Structure formats: structure tokens, C-alpha cells
LUMSE-387904 format. One record per residue (C-alpha): residue in one letter; x, y, z. Coordinates in nm, 3 decimals, always signed. Layout:
N
type: A, c1: X, c2: Y, c3: Z
...
END
This chain:
389
type: M, c1: +0.000, c2: +0.000, c3: +0.000
type: R, c1: +0.115, c2: +0.353, c3: -0.072
type: R, c1: +0.124, c2: +0.589, c3: +0.220
type: V, c1: -0.052, c2: +0.916, c3: +0.140
type: T, c1: -0.076, c2: +1.253, c3: +0.316
type: I, c1: -0.314, c2: +1.530, c3: +0.211
type: L, c1: -0.225, c2: +1.885, c3: +0.311
type: G, c1: -0.545, c2: +2.085, c3: +0.268
type: A, c1: -0.783, c2: +1.788, c3: +0.284
type: T, c1: -1.104, c2: +1.985, c3: +0.343
type: G, c1: -1.076, c2: +2.205, c3: +0.031
type: S, c1: -1.200, c2: +2.112, c3: -0.316
type: I, c1: -0.866, c2: +1.959, c3: -0.424
type: G, c1: -0.837, c2: +1.761, c3: -0.102
type: Q, c1: -1.193, c2: +1.634, c3: -0.124
type: N, c1: -1.148, c2: +1.527, c3: -0.485
type: T, c1: -0.827, c2: +1.348, c3: -0.387
type: L, c1: -1.008, c2: +1.161, c3: -0.111
type: D, c1: -1.284, c2: +1.070, c3: -0.357
type: L, c1: -1.027, c2: +0.891, c3: -0.575
type: I, c1: -0.863, c2: +0.722, c3: -0.277
type: R, c1: -1.204, c2: +0.608, c3: -0.154
type: R, c1: -1.251, c2: +0.421, c3: -0.482
type: A, c1: -0.928, c2: +0.224, c3: -0.433
type: P, c1: -0.923, c2: +0.140, c3: -0.060
type: D, c1: -0.676, c2: -0.146, c3: -0.096
type: E, c1: -0.411, c2: +0.071, c3: -0.263
type: F, c1: -0.368, c2: +0.360, c3: -0.022
type: Q, c1: -0.307, c2: +0.416, c3: +0.347
type: V, c1: -0.379, c2: +0.768, c3: +0.471
type: V, c1: -0.106, c2: +0.899, c3: +0.699
type: A, c1: -0.212, c2: +1.255, c3: +0.777
type: L, c1: -0.492, c2: +1.493, c3: +0.686
type: T, c1: -0.478, c2: +1.868, c3: +0.746
type: G, c1: -0.744, c2: +2.133, c3: +0.717
type: G, c1: -0.858, c2: +2.475, c3: +0.826
type: R, c1: -1.181, c2: +2.570, c3: +0.999
type: N, c1: -1.405, c2: +2.291, c3: +0.868
type: I, c1: -1.347, c2: +2.071, c3: +1.171
type: A, c1: -1.649, c2: +1.848, c3: +1.109
type: Q, c1: -1.528, c2: +1.755, c3: +0.760
type: L, c1: -1.170, c2: +1.702, c3: +0.877
type: A, c1: -1.282, c2: +1.476, c3: +1.162
type: D, c1: -1.521, c2: +1.276, c3: +0.942
type: D, c1: -1.251, c2: +1.217, c3: +0.683
type: A, c1: -0.991, c2: +1.124, c3: +0.945
type: R, c1: -1.228, c2: +0.864, c3: +1.088
type: E, c1: -1.334, c2: +0.726, c3: +0.751
type: F, c1: -0.980, c2: +0.688, c3: +0.619
type: R, c1: -0.828, c2: +0.591, c3: +0.956
type: A, c1: -0.565, c2: +0.860, c3: +0.936
type: E, c1: -0.277, c2: +0.848, c3: +1.180
type: L, c1: -0.291, c2: +1.224, c3: +1.235
type: A, c1: -0.542, c2: +1.506, c3: +1.182
type: V, c1: -0.426, c2: +1.868, c3: +1.200
type: T, c1: -0.611, c2: +2.198, c3: +1.190
type: A, c1: -0.409, c2: +2.505, c3: +1.098
type: H, c1: -0.584, c2: +2.704, c3: +1.371
type: L, c1: -0.458, c2: +2.660, c3: +1.727
type: E, c1: -0.784, c2: +2.786, c3: +1.875
type: L, c1: -0.972, c2: +2.496, c3: +1.713
type: L, c1: -0.760, c2: +2.221, c3: +1.868
type: T, c1: -1.017, c2: +2.149, c3: +2.140
type: D, c1: -1.294, c2: +2.123, c3: +1.882
type: L, c1: -1.094, c2: +1.880, c3: +1.669
type: R, c1: -0.995, c2: +1.674, c3: +1.972
type: S, c1: -1.360, c2: +1.652, c3: +2.075
type: A, c1: -1.473, c2: +1.558, c3: +1.724
type: L, c1: -1.221, c2: +1.271, c3: +1.715
type: S, c1: -1.275, c2: +1.156, c3: +2.071
type: G, c1: -1.279, c2: +0.777, c3: +2.094
type: S, c1: -1.082, c2: +0.729, c3: +1.772
type: D, c1: -0.721, c2: +0.627, c3: +1.725
type: V, c1: -0.643, c2: +0.944, c3: +1.531
type: A, c1: -0.377, c2: +1.170, c3: +1.683
type: V, c1: -0.475, c2: +1.538, c3: +1.688
type: A, c1: -0.268, c2: +1.856, c3: +1.659
type: A, c1: -0.304, c2: +2.222, c3: +1.557
type: G, c1: -0.100, c2: +2.516, c3: +1.434
type: E, c1: +0.181, c2: +2.583, c3: +1.189
type: D, c1: +0.432, c2: +2.353, c3: +1.358
type: A, c1: +0.178, c2: +2.072, c3: +1.349
type: L, c1: +0.131, c2: +2.120, c3: +0.974
type: I, c1: +0.508, c2: +2.073, c3: +0.935
type: E, c1: +0.493, c2: +1.762, c3: +1.153
type: A, c1: +0.217, c2: +1.619, c3: +0.933
type: A, c1: +0.425, c2: +1.682, c3: +0.621
type: Q, c1: +0.732, c2: +1.522, c3: +0.780
type: R, c1: +0.562, c2: +1.191, c3: +0.852
type: P, c1: +0.693, c2: +0.922, c3: +0.616
type: A, c1: +0.470, c2: +0.910, c3: +0.308
type: D, c1: +0.514, c2: +0.794, c3: -0.048
type: W, c1: +0.289, c2: +1.066, c3: -0.193
type: T, c1: +0.179, c2: +1.400, c3: -0.053
type: M, c1: -0.087, c2: +1.630, c3: -0.191
type: S, c1: +0.005, c2: +1.997, c3: -0.137
type: A, c1: -0.334, c2: +2.173, c3: -0.151
type: I, c1: -0.309, c2: +2.431, c3: +0.128
type: V, c1: -0.422, c2: +2.762, c3: -0.018
type: G, c1: -0.173, c2: +3.049, c3: -0.044
type: V, c1: +0.185, c2: +3.097, c3: +0.070
type: A, c1: +0.097, c2: +2.904, c3: +0.387
type: G, c1: +0.148, c2: +2.588, c3: +0.181
type: L, c1: +0.516, c2: +2.657, c3: +0.111
type: A, c1: +0.674, c2: +2.539, c3: +0.437
type: P, c1: +0.474, c2: +2.212, c3: +0.462
type: G, c1: +0.550, c2: +2.140, c3: +0.095
type: L, c1: +0.922, c2: +2.187, c3: +0.155
type: A, c1: +0.902, c2: +1.960, c3: +0.460
type: A, c1: +0.734, c2: +1.690, c3: +0.251
type: L, c1: +1.002, c2: +1.713, c3: -0.020
type: E, c1: +1.272, c2: +1.664, c3: +0.241
type: Q, c1: +1.130, c2: +1.314, c3: +0.301
type: G, c1: +1.218, c2: +1.219, c3: -0.057
type: G, c1: +0.873, c2: +1.111, c3: -0.178
type: T, c1: +0.641, c2: +1.255, c3: -0.444
type: L, c1: +0.479, c2: +1.595, c3: -0.396
type: A, c1: +0.161, c2: +1.652, c3: -0.596
type: L, c1: +0.162, c2: +2.029, c3: -0.620
type: A, c1: -0.174, c2: +2.206, c3: -0.628
type: N, c1: -0.034, c2: +2.498, c3: -0.428
type: K, c1: +0.083, c2: +2.720, c3: -0.714
type: E, c1: +0.204, c2: +2.986, c3: -0.469
type: S, c1: +0.499, c2: +2.764, c3: -0.375
type: L, c1: +0.652, c2: +2.792, c3: -0.722
type: V, c1: +0.550, c2: +3.157, c3: -0.762
type: T, c1: +0.713, c2: +3.269, c3: -0.437
type: A, c1: +1.005, c2: +3.027, c3: -0.416
type: G, c1: +1.041, c2: +2.826, c3: -0.736
type: P, c1: +1.421, c2: +2.785, c3: -0.723
type: L, c1: +1.406, c2: +2.682, c3: -0.357
type: L, c1: +1.131, c2: +2.424, c3: -0.417
type: L, c1: +1.303, c2: +2.267, c3: -0.717
type: A, c1: +1.644, c2: +2.262, c3: -0.546
type: T, c1: +1.495, c2: +2.096, c3: -0.237
type: A, c1: +1.336, c2: +1.825, c3: -0.452
type: A, c1: +1.664, c2: +1.762, c3: -0.636
type: R, c1: +1.865, c2: +1.750, c3: -0.315
type: H, c1: +1.640, c2: +1.485, c3: -0.159
type: G, c1: +1.562, c2: +1.283, c3: -0.470
type: A, c1: +1.194, c2: +1.380, c3: -0.455
type: H, c1: +0.951, c2: +1.423, c3: -0.742
type: I, c1: +0.718, c2: +1.719, c3: -0.796
type: L, c1: +0.409, c2: +1.654, c3: -1.008
type: P, c1: +0.186, c2: +1.944, c3: -1.114
type: V, c1: -0.182, c2: +1.928, c3: -1.023
type: D, c1: -0.309, c2: +2.253, c3: -1.170
type: S, c1: -0.502, c2: +2.134, c3: -1.474
type: E, c1: -0.296, c2: +2.355, c3: -1.707
type: H, c1: +0.041, c2: +2.243, c3: -1.577
type: S, c1: -0.063, c2: +1.880, c3: -1.562
type: A, c1: -0.166, c2: +1.919, c3: -1.926
type: I, c1: +0.174, c2: +2.061, c3: -2.020
type: F, c1: +0.351, c2: +1.788, c3: -1.823
type: Q, c1: +0.152, c2: +1.519, c3: -2.004
type: A, c1: +0.206, c2: +1.677, c3: -2.345
type: L, c1: +0.582, c2: +1.676, c3: -2.281
type: T, c1: +0.603, c2: +1.310, c3: -2.182
type: G, c1: +0.865, c2: +1.151, c3: -2.405
type: E, c1: +0.946, c2: +1.483, c3: -2.573
type: D, c1: +1.273, c2: +1.673, c3: -2.588
type: R, c1: +1.216, c2: +1.986, c3: -2.382
type: A, c1: +1.474, c2: +2.168, c3: -2.591
type: A, c1: +1.226, c2: +2.137, c3: -2.878
type: I, c1: +0.964, c2: +2.353, c3: -2.703
type: E, c1: +0.889, c2: +2.671, c3: -2.892
type: R, c1: +0.593, c2: +2.798, c3: -2.690
type: V, c1: +0.337, c2: +2.698, c3: -2.430
type: I, c1: -0.025, c2: +2.812, c3: -2.445
type: I, c1: -0.221, c2: +2.815, c3: -2.120
type: T, c1: -0.596, c2: +2.844, c3: -2.150
type: A, c1: -0.832, c2: +3.040, c3: -1.926
type: S, c1: -1.209, c2: +3.014, c3: -1.901
type: G, c1: -1.242, c2: +3.389, c3: -1.860
type: G, c1: -1.413, c2: +3.350, c3: -1.525
type: A, c1: -1.743, c2: +3.481, c3: -1.400
type: F, c1: -1.730, c2: +3.814, c3: -1.585
type: R, c1: -1.597, c2: +3.719, c3: -1.928
type: D, c1: -1.923, c2: +3.835, c3: -2.092
type: R, c1: -2.009, c2: +4.123, c3: -1.860
type: P, c1: -1.986, c2: +4.480, c3: -1.991
type: L, c1: -1.662, c2: +4.641, c3: -1.878
type: D, c1: -1.853, c2: +4.928, c3: -1.719
type: D, c1: -2.016, c2: +4.683, c3: -1.476
type: L, c1: -1.695, c2: +4.542, c3: -1.333
type: A, c1: -1.627, c2: +4.828, c3: -1.093
type: H, c1: -1.951, c2: +4.744, c3: -0.913
type: V, c1: -1.963, c2: +4.363, c3: -0.906
type: G, c1: -1.986, c2: +4.198, c3: -0.565
type: V, c1: -1.823, c2: +3.906, c3: -0.390
type: D, c1: -2.112, c2: +3.665, c3: -0.448
type: E, c1: -2.106, c2: +3.730, c3: -0.824
type: A, c1: -1.728, c2: +3.685, c3: -0.839
type: S, c1: -1.752, c2: +3.359, c3: -0.643
type: T, c1: -1.948, c2: +3.173, c3: -0.914
type: H, c1: -1.746, c2: +3.001, c3: -1.185
type: P, c1: -1.906, c2: +2.912, c3: -1.520
type: N, c1: -1.721, c2: +2.580, c3: -1.560
type: W, c1: -1.520, c2: +2.468, c3: -1.257
type: D, c1: -1.623, c2: +2.378, c3: -0.902
type: M, c1: -1.359, c2: +2.546, c3: -0.686
type: G, c1: -1.321, c2: +2.728, c3: -0.356
type: Q, c1: -1.419, c2: +3.093, c3: -0.317
type: R, c1: -1.073, c2: +3.247, c3: -0.331
type: I, c1: -0.954, c2: +3.068, c3: -0.645
type: T, c1: -1.291, c2: +3.133, c3: -0.812
type: I, c1: -1.255, c2: +3.508, c3: -0.753
type: D, c1: -0.895, c2: +3.489, c3: -0.872
type: S, c1: -1.024, c2: +3.325, c3: -1.189
type: A, c1: -1.269, c2: +3.612, c3: -1.246
type: S, c1: -0.989, c2: +3.868, c3: -1.207
type: M, c1: -0.734, c2: +3.650, c3: -1.395
type: F, c1: -0.495, c2: +3.674, c3: -1.100
type: N, c1: -0.509, c2: +3.296, c3: -1.093
type: K, c1: -0.386, c2: +3.282, c3: -1.452
type: A, c1: -0.110, c2: +3.532, c3: -1.374
type: L, c1: +0.012, c2: +3.297, c3: -1.100
type: E, c1: -0.007, c2: +3.003, c3: -1.342
type: V, c1: +0.207, c2: +3.186, c3: -1.600
type: I, c1: +0.480, c2: +3.238, c3: -1.339
type: E, c1: +0.437, c2: +2.880, c3: -1.220
type: A, c1: +0.485, c2: +2.750, c3: -1.576
type: K, c1: +0.804, c2: +2.950, c3: -1.616
type: E, c1: +0.949, c2: +2.809, c3: -1.295
type: F, c1: +0.837, c2: +2.448, c3: -1.330
type: F, c1: +0.924, c2: +2.396, c3: -1.696
type: G, c1: +1.222, c2: +2.633, c3: -1.719
type: L, c1: +1.056, c2: +2.851, c3: -1.983
type: E, c1: +1.143, c2: +3.201, c3: -2.094
type: P, c1: +0.862, c2: +3.453, c3: -2.033
type: E, c1: +0.822, c2: +3.516, c3: -2.405
type: Q, c1: +0.751, c2: +3.145, c3: -2.462
type: I, c1: +0.429, c2: +3.159, c3: -2.257
type: E, c1: +0.095, c2: +3.262, c3: -2.403
type: V, c1: -0.258, c2: +3.279, c3: -2.261
type: L, c1: -0.582, c2: +3.229, c3: -2.454
type: V, c1: -0.939, c2: +3.259, c3: -2.330
type: H, c1: -1.116, c2: +2.930, c3: -2.400
type: P, c1: -1.475, c2: +2.937, c3: -2.268
type: Q, c1: -1.537, c2: +2.561, c3: -2.298
type: S, c1: -1.250, c2: +2.470, c3: -2.058
type: T, c1: -1.181, c2: +2.145, c3: -2.241
type: V, c1: -0.840, c2: +2.227, c3: -2.391
type: H, c1: -0.630, c2: +2.283, c3: -2.080
type: A, c1: -0.299, c2: +2.370, c3: -2.245
type: L, c1: -0.108, c2: +2.335, c3: -2.569
type: V, c1: +0.264, c2: +2.289, c3: -2.630
type: G, c1: +0.412, c2: +2.418, c3: -2.953
type: F, c1: +0.731, c2: +2.261, c3: -3.088
type: R, c1: +0.999, c2: +2.395, c3: -3.318
type: D, c1: +0.863, c2: +2.190, c3: -3.610
type: G, c1: +0.538, c2: +2.389, c3: -3.590
type: A, c1: +0.332, c2: +2.113, c3: -3.428
type: L, c1: +0.092, c2: +2.187, c3: -3.141
type: M, c1: +0.025, c2: +1.915, c3: -2.883
type: A, c1: -0.303, c2: +1.979, c3: -2.698
type: H, c1: -0.436, c2: +1.818, c3: -2.383
type: V, c1: -0.815, c2: +1.786, c3: -2.399
type: G, c1: -1.035, c2: +1.671, c3: -2.113
type: P, c1: -1.342, c2: +1.753, c3: -1.906
type: P, c1: -1.332, c2: +2.041, c3: -1.653
type: D, c1: -1.291, c2: +1.801, c3: -1.361
type: M, c1: -0.995, c2: +1.832, c3: -1.124
type: R, c1: -0.998, c2: +1.459, c3: -1.062
type: H, c1: -0.835, c2: +1.421, c3: -1.402
type: A, c1: -0.516, c2: +1.605, c3: -1.304
type: I, c1: -0.526, c2: +1.472, c3: -0.948
type: G, c1: -0.570, c2: +1.115, c3: -1.070
type: F, c1: -0.283, c2: +1.148, c3: -1.314
type: A, c1: -0.053, c2: +1.260, c3: -1.031
type: L, c1: -0.189, c2: +0.999, c3: -0.791
type: N, c1: -0.129, c2: +0.711, c3: -1.031
type: W, c1: +0.183, c2: +0.840, c3: -1.211
type: P, c1: +0.368, c2: +0.697, c3: -1.397
type: D, c1: +0.070, c2: +0.474, c3: -1.479
type: R, c1: -0.264, c2: +0.576, c3: -1.623
type: R, c1: -0.560, c2: +0.427, c3: -1.439
type: H, c1: -0.934, c2: +0.443, c3: -1.492
type: L, c1: -1.079, c2: +0.768, c3: -1.357
type: P, c1: -1.446, c2: +0.848, c3: -1.284
type: V, c1: -1.454, c2: +1.155, c3: -1.509
type: A, c1: -1.686, c2: +1.232, c3: -1.800
type: R, c1: -1.584, c2: +1.115, c3: -2.145
type: L, c1: -1.599, c2: +1.407, c3: -2.385
type: D, c1: -1.840, c2: +1.394, c3: -2.675
type: L, c1: -1.675, c2: +1.634, c3: -2.917
type: S, c1: -1.970, c2: +1.617, c3: -3.155
type: A, c1: -2.195, c2: +1.742, c3: -2.874
type: I, c1: -1.949, c2: +2.019, c3: -2.785
type: G, c1: -1.949, c2: +2.113, c3: -3.151
type: R, c1: -1.692, c2: +2.393, c3: -3.137
type: L, c1: -1.388, c2: +2.509, c3: -2.944
type: D, c1: -1.339, c2: +2.884, c3: -2.915
type: F, c1: -1.017, c2: +3.074, c3: -2.842
type: A, c1: -0.949, c2: +3.445, c3: -2.806
type: L, c1: -0.677, c2: +3.671, c3: -2.676
type: P, c1: -0.754, c2: +3.801, c3: -2.326
type: D, c1: -0.872, c2: +4.163, c3: -2.318
type: P, c1: -0.610, c2: +4.362, c3: -2.119
type: A, c1: -0.877, c2: +4.612, c3: -2.012
type: R, c1: -1.091, c2: +4.333, c3: -1.865
type: Y, c1: -0.800, c2: +4.141, c3: -1.713
type: P, c1: -0.530, c2: +4.393, c3: -1.610
type: A, c1: -0.392, c2: +4.149, c3: -1.353
type: L, c1: -0.265, c2: +3.914, c3: -1.623
type: A, c1: +0.002, c2: +4.151, c3: -1.757
type: L, c1: +0.154, c2: +4.175, c3: -1.409
type: A, c1: +0.287, c2: +3.820, c3: -1.446
type: W, c1: +0.539, c2: +3.931, c3: -1.710
type: Q, c1: +0.640, c2: +4.227, c3: -1.493
type: V, c1: +0.711, c2: +3.987, c3: -1.208
type: M, c1: +0.909, c2: +3.747, c3: -1.427
type: A, c1: +1.119, c2: +4.033, c3: -1.562
type: A, c1: +1.194, c2: +4.161, c3: -1.211
type: G, c1: +1.298, c2: +3.821, c3: -1.071
type: G, c1: +1.429, c2: +3.783, c3: -0.717
type: H, c1: +1.158, c2: +3.803, c3: -0.454
type: S, c1: +0.910, c2: +3.971, c3: -0.688
type: G, c1: +0.698, c2: +3.654, c3: -0.700
type: A, c1: +0.664, c2: +3.659, c3: -0.321
type: I, c1: +0.576, c2: +4.029, c3: -0.331
type: F, c1: +0.320, c2: +3.978, c3: -0.606
type: N, c1: +0.153, c2: +3.686, c3: -0.432
type: A, c1: +0.136, c2: +3.860, c3: -0.095
type: A, c1: -0.011, c2: +4.173, c3: -0.251
type: K, c1: -0.264, c2: +3.964, c3: -0.443
type: E, c1: -0.368, c2: +3.766, c3: -0.135
type: R, c1: -0.410, c2: +4.080, c3: +0.076
type: A, c1: -0.606, c2: +4.258, c3: -0.198
type: L, c1: -0.837, c2: +3.958, c3: -0.217
type: D, c1: -0.883, c2: +3.964, c3: +0.161
type: H, c1: -0.995, c2: +4.326, c3: +0.142
type: F, c1: -1.227, c2: +4.263, c3: -0.154
type: I, c1: -1.398, c2: +3.975, c3: +0.027
type: A, c1: -1.431, c2: +4.195, c3: +0.336
type: G, c1: -1.596, c2: +4.466, c3: +0.125
type: H, c1: -1.322, c2: +4.726, c3: +0.176
type: I, c1: -1.232, c2: +4.765, c3: -0.193
type: G, c1: -1.394, c2: +4.706, c3: -0.531
type: F, c1: -1.323, c2: +4.428, c3: -0.779
type: L, c1: -1.109, c2: +4.639, c3: -1.012
type: E, c1: -0.920, c2: +4.798, c3: -0.724
type: M, c1: -0.746, c2: +4.468, c3: -0.654
type: S, c1: -0.533, c2: +4.475, c3: -0.969
type: A, c1: -0.472, c2: +4.849, c3: -0.937
type: L, c1: -0.340, c2: +4.813, c3: -0.582
type: V, c1: -0.121, c2: +4.515, c3: -0.667
type: A, c1: +0.022, c2: +4.707, c3: -0.962
type: R, c1: +0.105, c2: +5.001, c3: -0.734
type: T, c1: +0.281, c2: +4.766, c3: -0.496
type: L, c1: +0.490, c2: +4.620, c3: -0.777
type: D, c1: +0.571, c2: +4.965, c3: -0.916
type: H, c1: +0.664, c2: +5.129, c3: -0.588
type: G, c1: +0.708, c2: +4.857, c3: -0.330
type: L, c1: +0.966, c2: +4.620, c3: -0.470
type: C, c1: +1.268, c2: +4.823, c3: -0.368
type: D, c1: +1.132, c2: +4.908, c3: -0.024
type: A, c1: +1.051, c2: +4.546, c3: +0.052
type: Q, c1: +1.366, c2: +4.393, c3: -0.091
type: A, c1: +1.588, c2: +4.649, c3: +0.081
type: Q, c1: +1.500, c2: +4.482, c3: +0.410
type: I, c1: +1.597, c2: +4.134, c3: +0.288
type: E, c1: +1.954, c2: +4.014, c3: +0.269
type: P, c1: +2.063, c2: +3.970, c3: -0.096
type: G, c1: +2.132, c2: +3.623, c3: -0.224
type: E, c1: +1.933, c2: +3.307, c3: -0.280
type: I, c1: +1.566, c2: +3.271, c3: -0.198
type: T, c1: +1.507, c2: +3.101, c3: +0.136
type: L, c1: +1.196, c2: +3.017, c3: +0.335
type: E, c1: +1.287, c2: +3.293, c3: +0.580
type: S, c1: +1.338, c2: +3.554, c3: +0.307
type: V, c1: +1.004, c2: +3.466, c3: +0.146
type: R, c1: +0.827, c2: +3.493, c3: +0.480
type: R, c1: +0.991, c2: +3.829, c3: +0.550
type: C, c1: +0.899, c2: +3.960, c3: +0.207
type: D, c1: +0.543, c2: +3.832, c3: +0.243
type: H, c1: +0.505, c2: +4.006, c3: +0.579
type: L, c1: +0.644, c2: +4.339, c3: +0.458
type: T, c1: +0.429, c2: +4.339, c3: +0.147
type: R, c1: +0.110, c2: +4.267, c3: +0.340
type: Q, c1: +0.189, c2: +4.558, c3: +0.570
type: Q, c1: +0.246, c2: +4.782, c3: +0.271
type: M, c1: -0.081, c2: +4.674, c3: +0.109
type: D, c1: -0.273, c2: +4.750, c3: +0.428
type: R, c1: -0.121, c2: +5.099, c3: +0.434
type: L, c1: -0.218, c2: +5.159, c3: +0.072
type: I, c1: -0.576, c2: +5.050, c3: +0.134
type: A, c1: -0.604, c2: +5.256, c3: +0.453
type: A, c1: -0.470, c2: +5.569, c3: +0.282
END
């Protein structure tokens, strides 16, 4: 049996992962499950899968989790150190699905055990790509992408010479507001932004899809994971969400990955890699779909997308700065403090004026976990000052 840990078990990625494991009970042993505030779900899953350890990220919820798992054999813990402990338990395969930069440290801890890290936490590569890849290489660990776009690229490149890559095209659904008049976007609310036309995802990533911040992160992630130059990466709006990515080669060929908008496809590929197993996902009927549409993203509708190339050009800790500014802007939008379009405007201001201030307080040299954390903290403070001004 393969020993499996799921970091971020109560989110949509974690729940889809457990759904696949549930269908093959004789193949997997669950080591640890971690979650946030959904204690009931975390406890139910820990009991069902007989996890060795259940961890909530929130120290104040330890008593609730302990009570929910009373009478079971599941060990219970809470807080950031406990998340690291969960990641450090010997496992063959670990799903990294904690949302945001909070997933970086547990992901690094998992890589240090030398197993396979299924990476759904795109912020890890955005904020600390060189550190993550170097840690994997040092410990003989594998990183497998779980974002549907990066899984698609990974699959398209299987057996190919990466030196033959000419370009990579990442697709985007366009999010909740792809057909809304531009004049409306300044006034859209959180509930509207939290509804995705194709994918079933958590609130934060759904809003990031509407703003295209999510795609900006994925562009940076693709550069880091596949060693691409920024000018090799393209983005197209594809409303059907069936072509997840395309790889163009120097002979002019395009290799496309086509599949249903179901995250169990990418998760299942990573879970079963290097094999392909049966997955409970829909089989596409291309005759019923009828057409596949592609268009260049409108920069006026998606100003956040262009920031990805600014970040890649700046290098250094700019990915950490960008992610922290994006996360804090999203916090304030959800809280009702700023409008939808103000998010990209504030992040752009932080990149334009905050990079030097933030980096001046970080020792020059390689990216470390400590430097990323310091940069993240400084940028969040700066964002709060901008919003309060």
C-alpha cells in the first residue's frame, strides 16, 4: 500500500483526492490529513480513512478537533508547527493543496522526506520556485503538477525533448465576468465573483479566476516548473475549458491536452503516475461540444494578467511580493473594503513602488523560506497601508 498525506484535505482539491482514494481502498493508506476551519469535515474524513494524524491550521480549534475525534485512534494537533509535523511523517505521496503561501513550508518539509509531492499549491513555485526545485533535487523527490494547465503541459511533454519547445499556451475560461460589460466590473460583488461558469472550486480561487490573478500565477508557475522564458508563454481565453494547455514545438506542431473540466483528471494522473488508471470523469463527446473557441484576453478586462510578465522580468523576490499583494487585496475585496477592479490596481502600485522598499529589508542572495516569509510580511503591511490611505 502507498502511504498518502493530504495537506489541505477539506478544500476542493483535497476532497477530490479523497474521492479517488475512496474508490481504491486497498491501494492507499492515509497517513495525515490537514485542514482549516471545517473541523467536522476534517474529523469525518480522518475517521473514515483511519488517518494516523489530523491537523487543523488554527490553534484555537484544537479542542474542537480533539472533541470531534474523541474515541478514535487518530492523533490530533493544531497550528503551523503541526502542519510541518504532518508533512514530515513518512509518506510515499503528498498532496500539497493548502491555499496560499501558507502551503510553502509544509510542501518543503514533505520534499525533504524524498517522496512525491503533488503540487496544487501554485504559490509555492510563484514565491520560491528555485528553492522548491532545489529541495526536490537535493532529496531525490519528485514534484508533479496538479493545476489542470500544468498537468496538461507535463503530459504533453512526456517523451518529448524539452529543448524542442517553442511555446506553451495556457488556456483560461475567462471567469465569472468574461461576458459582462466592462462598465459593470467596478460594481460587481463578492457573491457574483464567487461563481465560476465551468469549474467547481473554492471561493478564493474562483474570484482569482474572475480577475485572472489565478492565470497570472499560473504563468509564473509554468516559467518556474518547466524552465521557460517569459516570451515562450501565451494565454488564450477558451470558454469551454476542455483544452487545458497546448505545447508548440519547433517543427510547428501543437500538442493539446483535452479533457473535461474536472480536477480529478489532473489529481488522478498525479496519484497514479507513472501509470494511467481508470478515472471516474466524464468522457468528452466532441460532436456534442461542436466547437472550441479561443481568443486573446482583453487587457482592459484582465489587467492582472500583464503583471505576471512584470514579475518574471523583475525576478528575485518579486513573486513573493506579487503573491502577498494579491492575497491581501483579495482579503480586502472579500471583506468589502475595496472594489473588484481595485485589486489589480493596488497590486500594480505595490509592484511599481514597493519592490525596492521590501527587498531592501531582505539580505541579498538566494531565496530562502525565511526571506520569502519576510517579504510576504512586509508586502502585506504595505498593502494595508495603501488601502487605509
